[in-house]
C-alpha positions in Angstrom: 104.0 -4.6 -6.6 104.0 -7.0 -3.2 100.7 -8.9 -4.0 102.2 -9.6 -7.1 105.5 -10.8 -6.3 103.9 -13.1 -3.2 101.5 -14.5 -6.0 103.3 -15.1 -9.2 107.3 -14.9 -7.3 108.1 -11.7 -10.3 109.6 -8.5 -9.3 107.1 -5.5 -11.8 107.4 -2.1 -12.2 103.4 -1.0 -12.6 102.2 1.0 -15.1 99.2 2.5 -16.3 95.8 1.1 -14.9 94.3 -0.6 -17.5 90.7 -1.4 -16.1 88.8 -1.7 -12.8 85.8 -4.5 -12.3 83.8 -5.0 -9.4 82.9 -8.6 -8.1 80.4 -9.6 -5.1 81.8 -11.8 -2.7 80.8 -13.9 0.2 81.8 -11.2 2.5 80.6 -8.0 0.5 81.6 -6.6 -3.1 85.5 -6.1 -4.0 86.1 -3.4 -6.4 89.6 -4.5 -8.5 92.0 -2.5 -10.2 94.2 -4.3 -13.1 97.3 -2.6 -14.1 99.9 -3.0 -16.8 103.1 -3.7 -15.6 106.7 -4.9 -16.7 108.5 -7.7 -15.2 111.8 -6.5 -13.7 113.3 -9.8 -12.0 111.7 -13.0 -10.9 111.0 -16.3 -12.3 107.1 -16.8 -12.8 105.2 -19.5 -10.1 102.2 -20.3 -9.0 101.5 -18.7 -5.2 100.4 -21.0 -2.7 96.6 -20.3 -3.6 97.3 -21.6 -7.0 98.2 -24.7 -8.6 99.8 -23.6 -11.7 101.2 -20.4 -13.8 102.1 -19.7 -17.4 102.8 -16.8 -19.7 99.8 -17.1 -22.7 99.8 -16.1 -25.9 96.6 -16.1 -27.5 96.5 -19.9 -29.1 97.4 -21.0 -25.5 94.6 -18.4 -23.4 92.4 -20.3 -25.7 92.9 -23.8 -24.2 92.8 -22.8 -20.9 89.6 -23.0 -19.0 88.9 -19.4 -17.9 85.6 -17.9 -16.9 84.1 -16.2 -20.0 83.5 -13.1 -18.0 87.5 -13.1 -17.8 87.8 -12.9 -21.7 84.7 -10.7 -22.1 86.6 -8.3 -19.8 90.2 -8.3 -21.4 88.8 -7.7 -24.5 86.9 -4.4 -23.4 89.9 -3.5 -21.8 91.8 -4.2 -25.2 94.4 -6.4 -22.9 94.0 -9.9 -25.1 96.8 -11.4 -26.4 98.0 -11.0 -29.9 98.2 -13.9 -32.2 
């Protein structure tokens, strides 16, 4: 919750675990756990490590320069936005 608020400006209620991925990094391996969240308050904004943040439906998501692995993973988890 703290990290999400820090990086997005949103206060959330954390829900169920939707998936886990493991990614290699320069200093080892990261295990990333992603959860469904419900926004309680706040205004979406980019944190200090991002240039932009936005809400994206399926049409907008298809136009964004995303890593292919992200779309594949969200599809496997049945978490892609609905049209």
